[in-house]
Residue, then its C-alpha position, 0 to 999 in steps of 0.5 A: m824086248p822093247r825097241y828104243a827111238q830118239i825123236v831128234m828135233g830142233p829149228a832148221g840148221s841147229g845140226k840134226s842131221t850132223y848129230c845123227s851121223t856123229m851118234v851113229q859113229h860113237a855107236e859104232s866105236l862102242n859096238r852098238s847098232v843104231q840106225v837112222v830114219n830120215l823123216d825130212p821130205a826137203a832133205e837134200h843130202f846126208n853122209y850116213p846110210v839110212m834104214a828108211d827115207i821118207r822121200e821114198l813115200i813123198q817129196v816136198d819138190d813134188v808137192m810144190e810142182d803139183d798144179s792142183l795143190r799150189f803149196g809153197p815150201n812150208g806148206g808143201l812140208v806140212f802137207c807131206m808130214e800129214y800124208f805121212a802120218n796117214n800112211f804109218d804102214w809104210l813106216e812100219e814096213s820099213l822098220g820091220h820087226v827086229e827086237d832091241d832096235y835103237i832108231l834115231f828118227d831125223c825130223p824137219g825143222q819147222i816149229e809148227l810140228y811140235t807146237h800146234l799141229p798133231v802129226m809128231r804126236q801121232l808119230v810117237e803114240q804109233l811108236q809107242q804101240w809098236e813098243f818102242r820106248v821114245c825120247g825127244v832130243f831137242l837141239v838148239d845152235s849154241q851160236f845164237m845162244v849166248e844172249s839172254f833173250k835168244f836163250i829164253s826163246g830157245v828154252m820156250a821152243a824145247l818146253s813147247a815140244m816137251v809139252s806137246l809130245e809128253i815124252p821124256q826130252v834131253n835138251i842139247l846145245t849143239k855146235m859147241d866146237l865151233l865156239n871160241p874160248k870166250a864164248k864156251k866160257e860164256i855159254e856155261k851159264y846157260l847149261d843150268p841157268d839161273m833164270y832170275s839172275m839172268m833177267d836181273d842182268n838184263s833188266e835195264s834193257f826193258r822197254s816195256t813194263q808188260f814185257k818185263k812182267l811177262t819175261k819174269a813170269i816165263c823165267g820164274l815158270i822154268d826156274d821154279y820147276s826146273m823144266v829145261r836144262f841142256l847139255p852141251f854137244d861137241r862132235t870132237d869130244e867123245e867124252g862129252i858125246n858119251i855123256v849125252l848118250q847116256h842121258i838118253d839111254f837112261s830116260i828110255q831104260y836102254g840096256e835094263d831088259l838086255e839079258f845078263k850072261e852069267p861067267k862060265e863056271v870052272e869045274e873044280e878039280p878033285a882034291n885027292i888027285n895025285y898028280d905024281e901018279i898021273f905024271q909017272d903013268t904018262v912017262t911009262s906009256 
């Protein structure tokens, strides 16, 4: 049987660890087993158990303190991830070989890992070799998406990850529970956006003709090919969480290979039983 994986991505502070924690709790309520693997070597703490933690292999602090390397935070994290890519045997040993695993990989927030560095692509290919069906889950903080230009920037980041990894991807606007009612109403137009009308609404703010043409071309690409859509994620809304999980499960075909158990057949009673005789024999005895 196949195994299943979510690659949880997004900028720093987009709510990746909170998403993983919420999904684990939601899965427990459905009697489903979902595990988490921490792949952020700079993580400080998280409030859920993990089946594997990259910090057992390498930590950013140790790399930064190494005088022979002289890396800063960003360079140190990239070094850690490249070291991880050269030691996938550690991950294989940590995951084991249990069938029907469903694992969330909580990834770092450095955007370069999903644009021009090959590390995450190598991880996806390795998981696929281990018979995982993989889905990318790209998170964007909804609090920063209430302006059109910021939204377009978030869309481009999600699109970059999707093109780089070449796997099914579900894009999510997180922290919806932190928005006030007015902001929630405003952000609805970004869930299934009309990019052309969004650009027309902001046409007066363009100062450069070239920038306007570039933005129009980007909006057209996104709108014409329906390349990026977002789902809202409110950790206090169980129904909304379930909708997100259903979209992800559908993309990786979760449940299609589960064995269907036929209900036990009730043995039919013979039609010619004489219950009066049976009752009479019982009384006599």
